[in-house]
N, C-alpha and C positions, 0 to 999 in steps of 0.2 A: 816505638815511637809513630810508626807509619799506620795509617787507616788506609787498606786497600779496598776498592769499591767492587763488589760482588755483585753482578748484575743478575736478575733473576731470569731463568730460561724463558723460551718462546712458547713452551707447553709444559704440561706438567713434567717435572724431570724424572728420570729412570728411575733414580734412587727411590723416590716415592713409590712407584709401582712395585718394586722390589720388597720395599718395606712393608708394603700393604698385601703382598702376593698371597701370604697364609690366608687372608681373610676372604679370599675371593670364593671360595666354596661353602663359606658359612651360608646357614639358611636365615632368610629373613623372617622376622618375627610375624606372625600370622594377623591379618588384619581384624581391626576391632569392629564388632557387629553393632555399632551403633553410629550415629549421624555426626558426632563430636570428631574434632581433631584428635590426633594421637597423642598431641600435646597442647598444652594452654597457648591460644594466640596472645602475643603482648603486642604492644604498640610498635616494636620494632618489626614485627612480623608483618602487621599492617602496613606499615610505611614502605615496605618492601613491595608489598603486592601493589600499592598505587603507584610506586616509583617504576617498577619492572613492567607495569599494564601499558605504559605509554611507549615502552620499546620493544614491546614484543613483536609488533608488525614489522619494524627495522630489522630485528634480528631474523624475523622470518623470510624476508625478502633477500637478504643477505646468502641463504641458503644454507643447507647443513654442512656443507663442506667446509665453508669459510666459517672459522670459530672466532667471534670477536673477542679481544684480550685488551688489558690495560698497558699502560705504556711500557711497563716491565714484563710483559708477556704473559701474565697469568690469564687464563681463559677465563671467560665469562660463563657463568652457568646457564644452562638453557631455563628460560621462563615456560613454564606449563600453563599456557592459555588455554587450549582444548586438550585434555587428557586423551581423547581419540587420536591425535596425532602422534602419540607414544605408546598408546596401548589399544589393540584392536578386539582384543577378546580377554576372557578373565584369565586365560594361560599366559598371557604376557605381563600379567601384573606383577608376579614374584620376581622373573628377571628384571623388569624394569625398576621395581624397588630395590633390588640389590645393585644396579648400575648407579642410581641416585645415591645409595647408602656408601657405596664405595667412593663416588666422587665427594661426598661431605666428608668422608675420612682423610681423602686427601687434600681438601681445602684446610682441614684442621690441622694436619702434620705440617703444612707448609705456614700456617698461622703460629704455630709453636717455635720453628725455625725463625720466623721473623721476630717473635717475641725476644728470642735469646739474643738475636742480633741487636735490637733495640737497646738491650740491657748492655751489651759489650760496648756499643758506641756511647751510651751515656756514661761509661765509667772512664772511657779513654778520651773524650773531649775534655774534660777539665784539666787533665793533665797536659794535653796539646796546649791549650790555653795558658796555662801555668808556664810551661817553657818558653812559649812565644813571648808572653810578657817578661820573662827573664832576658832572653835574647835582645829585646827592644831596650831592657834597661842597660844591658852591657853596651849596646851601640851608642847611646845617648851619653854613656860616661868614658867612650873610647878616646875623648879628647883631652880628657883630664889627666894630670900627672899624679894625683893622690891615688892609692890603691884602696880598694872597696874591702871594708871589714864586714865579715859575714860568718855564719856557721853552716855546716854542711852535714850532713848525716852519714855515720860511719856503719850504725846499726839500727834496730828500731829503736832503742832508747839512749844510743850513744851518739853525741855530736862533738865535732872538734872545731875549733875557730880557724879562720885561714883569712889571708889578705890577697885579694885578686888584682893585680894589676892591669891596667888598660890593655886591651887585646884587640884584634882584629879577626879573630877565629875562634870558633867555638866546637866543642864535640857533641855530637848527637847520637844517641843510642836508637838504632834502626830495628832493635830485636834480634834474636837468634843469638845473643853476645857478640853483637856487630856494633862497633862504634867509628864513625867516620868524622873526620874534621871538615868543617865548613867555613868559609868566609862568612862574617856577620850578615852581611846584606844577603847572601845565598840560603844561610840559615833561617833568617828572617821569611824570605820567599817560600822556602820548603814547608815551614810549619804554616804559613798562612794558607798555602794551597791545601796541606793535608786537614786543617780545621774546615776550610770551605768544604772540600770532599766529604768528610765526617759528617758537616752539617746537613748536606744535600742528601747524603746516604741516609740519614735519620728521617729526612722528611719524607723521602721516598718510601721507607719502611712503614712509616705511620700511614702514609695514604694507601699502600698495601694492604698494611691490617683492616683499614675500613674496606677497602675493596672485598676482602676475603670474607670479612664478616657480613656483608651484604650478599654475598653469592652463597654462603652457609644458610643464611635465612630465606634465601630464593630457593634452594633447595630443599629447606625443611619444610616449607609451603608446598612445593612440588610432590614430596614424598605423602603430605597430609591429603592432597587432591587424589592422587592414586588411590590411597587408602579408601577415600569416601565414595569415589566411583566404583572401587570394587565392592562397597558395600551396598552401593544402589542396585548393582547387577546382580547380588547374591539375592536381595530383596524381590527383584522383578522375576528371577528363575523361580523362585519360591512360591511365588504368586502364580505364574504360569504352571506349575507342577500342582498347585491346589485345585486349579481350574481343570486341570487334565483329570485330575483323579474324580473330581466332582462331575465331569460329564460321562467317565466310564460309569461311575455308581448310578447315574440318572438311566444310561443305557442298561444296565444290568437290571434295574428294578422294572423297565418298561417291558424287558423280554419275558 
């Protein structure tokens, strides 16, 4: 019956690093030699670029050591305003892309965990609400002398009739085959607090999911910018190489 609130850590948890450790040595796919993004840009990507562009200077002034995070401690993805701040030469492209891809994988892993938690909360909250309504009904009838006639479930398809006399206490399942007796007033307070905690936890999870989707989009845009920067540098190197060859051929013909 209990819904324990599990706060997210203040940084990417160690179990995420362990889970993704096997992928750290993998090679990133070679950059595409064109001017397009490595994936189609959607409205979601464009909105993220516009939203994060206004935050770029604030993040930059905070320093690289201080990583901004949301209220539950999920770190904010770096917004790549200038590729040169992360990549100084073409040799840095592949390691930078690898770091970005690893960060995207971590965000996606946390997103999957939160999605499972949301499903669990949505399954438990109706049960808590139903139990709370039952306790309130018993509290309302405790001063009456007539018993309550009802049916209770013995099995999935088997029910039995029962008469419940007025009572001042109820038994609540706490989980792990544990049941405790509570006065009706305390039972109502307990269930009400658990329902409020579950509702708040669900709200936090949904906010964190929106935050994670935004960070994933930001990192996808960052990957695309690094790809395109590498494409431009390749094109410049190729043009310089052609110019050098042209000068050598002219010098050879004059000789």
